[in-house]
N, C-alpha and C positions, 0 to 999 in steps of 0.2 A: 563770636556773637554771644552776648549775655543769655541765660536761660529765664533769669528773672528780670522784670523791667526796672531800671534805674531812673530815679528821679533827677532832671537835669534844668537846668536855669539857662537860658538865652537871654543875650542882648541884641536888639536889631536896631540899626539906624539908618536914615537915609537924607542925603542932601542935594541930590540930583534929580531933576525930572518930577514926576508926580511923586512925592515924596510917601504920600499915604498910601497910593496904590501899590507902589515898591513895597511897602510893609505887608499889605495884604497879599499880594502875588507871593512874597518870602513865605508868609505864615501857611497860604494855601500848600506851597511845595513842601514845607516841613511837615506837613499834616498828612500827606502820604506815606511818610517812613517814620513818623513819631505821634504819640498820642499828645495832643495838646490838652492841658489840663485847665491852664488859667493864662490869661493874658491881661497885662497892666492897662491902664488908659494910656493914650498916645500922649507925649509930651514933647513940646517945642523946645528945641535947646541951643545954645550958644556953642559953635565949635571952640574946641581948648586948644589943642598943640599947633595948629595953623588956624589961627582967626580971621585970615583973608578967604572967607569961603561961606557960602549960604549957611544958615542956620539948619539943624537936623530936625526930624521926627525921629523920637526913639520908643522904644517898648521894650519891656521885659516879658518873659514867656517862661510859665513851668511846664514841664512835659515829662512824659515816662517815654522810655526807649529800651530796645534790646540792643541798639548798636552800641560798638565799642566807642571809646573817645577818638579814636582814630577814624573810624567810619562815619561818625558824628560830623568832625572835622571836614571829611572829604564831602560829605552831603552838604555842607554850608557851602564850601567852595563851589560846589558844582551851581547852587541856586544863584550865588552872587555872580558868576559868570553867566548863567542863563539870562540873568537880569541887566546884564550890561557891564558889570564891574570889569574893569582891566587892572592889570598888573600896578601901575602907576607908583608914586613915591607914597611912602606912609603918611597917613593923617590926610590926603588929600581928598578932595570932594569925590562922592561915589552913591551911585544909585542905591546901593544896598552894602550893609555890614552885618555878618552874623558872627557873634562871639560866642563861645562856651564859657558861661560865668563858673558854674558849678557842675560837675558831673557826680552826684552822689556825694559820699565824704572823700572821694579819690584826689589825691594830689599827685601831679604828674610834672615833670621837668624835664623836656627834652629840645631839640633845636627846633621841632616842627609844632611842638604842642605845650604849652602850660596852664595846668589847671590847680586851682583856681586861676582865672584871669589875672595875670599880674597887677594890672592897673585897676581893677574895679573899686578898691578901696580908695582911689584919689578921685574919682570921678563920679561927680552929682548926677549927671546924664545917665548914669547906670543904677546909682544908688536911689533915686528918688523912686523910678519905676518898679524896682526891684523891692523896696521897702513897701510898696503898696501892696503887692501880692505876697511878700515872704517876710515880714518885718522880724521875725524870730529865727530866722534862718541862721545859723551858726557858721562861720567861716572854719573851714576845717584845721587850719594852721593857727589864726591868732585867737582863734574861740570867740571872737565878737559876732555879735548879732549884727544882722544889717543894719537895723533901725541905730544902733550904737556907731557903727560907722558913717553913717550917714550925719550923725549930731556931730561928729568930730570934724566934718569937712567944713571949711568956709567958702561960702558962694554967696553970690547975689541971686535975690528973687527972680531977676530978669533972666539968669542962666538957664532956668527950668521951669518952664509953664504949662500948666496941664492944656492940651490942644482939643481933646474930646475923649470920650469914653472908649473902651478897648474895641479892639476890632474884631468881630464875629468871625469865626472859621467854621 
């Protein structure tokens, strides 16, 4: 466990059941272990890797934590399981998905955890909400700001649509 809080950025998404409620419940569960600093607006987004599924609601969150990256991942997996996520195939429909996007300036690459998230630079559904709350945040490897990464992405307007203001925790 860290002795000094680390700023982390998380991406949350849901496309099964009551999507907004799933996000709210995940945030409430996270808030029991991490201090949520800011939550983006909620975005309605098109599925990417497996397009034959319902649209998602996505948010980005800035938080402070004393948890190690591994313990934060364990917490995310427990919350996902508690909200009904099962193993399933990658990129399949799910009630909740919680990704660690950034953990301070840490870089980590092992079989169970890659930080920064390896696909965040390719995903408008991650970068749009993240740019709302942290446009100047720099990727520790590429040194590009979030808003720069977003500007480099080709995407259609209907891919990411603001759904509502952020969820209060």
